[in-house]
C-alpha positions in Angstrom: 32.1 34.1 42.0 33.9 34.1 38.6 32.2 34.9 35.4 31.6 32.0 33.1 34.1 31.7 30.3 33.2 32.2 26.7 34.1 28.4 25.7 31.6 27.0 28.3 28.9 29.4 27.3 29.6 28.8 23.6 29.5 24.9 24.3 26.2 25.3 26.0 24.8 27.3 23.2 26.1 24.9 20.5 24.8 21.9 22.4 21.3 23.5 22.8 20.9 24.3 19.2 22.1 20.9 17.9 19.3 19.2 20.0 16.3 18.2 17.9 12.9 19.0 19.4 10.5 16.1 19.7 6.8 16.6 19.9 4.6 15.8 23.0 1.0 15.4 23.3 -0.6 16.0 26.8 2.9 15.9 28.3 3.8 12.4 26.9 6.8 12.5 24.4 5.7 10.8 21.2 9.2 10.3 19.8 8.4 12.2 16.6 10.6 14.8 15.0 8.9 17.7 13.2 11.3 17.7 10.4 10.6 14.0 9.4 6.9 14.7 9.9 6.9 17.6 7.3 9.1 15.6 4.9 6.7 12.4 5.1 3.8 15.0 4.7 5.4 16.5 1.4 5.9 12.9 0.3 2.1 12.1 0.9 1.3 15.2 -1.1 3.3 14.3 -4.0 1.6 10.5 -3.9 -1.8 12.1 -3.9 -1.2 14.6 -6.5 1.0 13.1 -9.1 0.3 9.4 -8.4 -3.4 9.8 -7.9 -3.4 7.5 -4.8 -6.6 8.9 -3.6 -8.7 9.4 -6.8 -11.8 11.6 -7.0 -15.2 9.7 -7.0 -17.5 12.3 -8.5 -18.4 16.0 -9.3 -20.9 16.8 -6.7 -20.2 18.8 -3.6 -20.8 15.8 -1.4 -18.2 13.8 -3.4 -15.8 16.7 -3.4 -16.0 17.2 0.3 -15.6 13.5 1.1 -12.8 13.2 -1.3 -11.0 16.1 0.4 -11.5 14.6 3.9 -10.1 11.4 2.7 -6.9 13.0 1.2 -6.3 15.0 4.4 -6.7 11.8 6.4 -4.3 9.8 4.2 -1.8 12.6 4.2 -1.8 12.7 8.0 -1.6 9.0 8.3 1.3 8.9 5.8 3.1 11.7 7.8 2.6 9.7 10.9 3.8 6.5 9.2 6.9 8.3 8.0 7.6 9.7 11.4 7.6 6.3 13.1 9.0 4.1 10.3 11.8 6.1 8.8 14.4 5.8 11.6 13.7 1.9 11.6 14.0 1.9 7.7 17.3 3.6 7.9 18.5 1.2 10.7 17.5 -1.8 8.6 18.9 -0.6 5.4 22.1 0.5 7.1 22.0 4.0 5.8 23.5 7.1 7.0 21.5 9.6 8.9 22.1 12.4 6.4 19.4 10.4 4.3 16.9 10.9 7.0 14.7 13.5 5.3 14.9 11.9 1.8 14.0 8.4 3.3 10.9 10.2 5.2 9.9 11.7 1.8 10.0 8.3 0.2 8.3 6.5 3.2 5.5 9.1 3.3 4.9 8.9 -0.5 4.9 4.9 -0.5 3.0 4.5 2.9 -0.3 4.2 1.3 0.4 1.4 -1.0 2.9 -0.6 1.2 0.6 -0.4 4.3 -2.3 -1.6 2.1 -0.3 -4.4 0.8 0.7 -5.4 4.3 -2.8 -5.2 5.6 -4.1 -7.3 2.8 -1.3 -9.9 3.3 -2.1 -10.2 7.1 -5.8 -10.2 7.0 -8.0 -13.0 5.8 -9.7 -12.8 2.4 -12.9 -10.7 2.2 -16.0 -12.6 3.1 -19.7 -11.7 2.9 -21.3 -10.4 6.1 -22.3 -13.3 8.3 -20.2 -15.8 6.6 -17.7 -17.7 8.7 -13.9 -17.9 7.7 -12.4 -21.3 8.0 
C-alpha cells in the first residue's frame, strides 16, 4: 500500500482547519458559530455598560442581585440573537462575509432596542388585567 502523498495530507489538514465548528446541544446542531456568539456577547456588554440599556434600580442587595441577573439574561439573549440574525442581516444587506464579526457585534449591541421595538409594534396596546381588547 503506497504512503499518502504530502499534497493529499496537506489538503486534508487545510480543509479541516478551515471548517468552523458549530455548537450542538444534546446531539442536535444549533447552527450557531462560537465566534459570532462571542462578538454578539461583546456588543451586548458594550450596550449594557456604555449605553445603560439595563439601568440599576436601587442600592440594596436585593436590587443589585436582581439587576445583575437581568443583565446576564440580556447579554445571553443578545448573544443568541446575534448568533441567529447576523447571517440573515448580512444576506439582506448584501454585505461580504468578512464583516460577519463586526455585524455580530452591532447586532448584539442593538438587539435589546430593536427587539423591544419590534415586539411593541406587533403586540397589542397594554391593557389593564381583565380588560378585553377590541
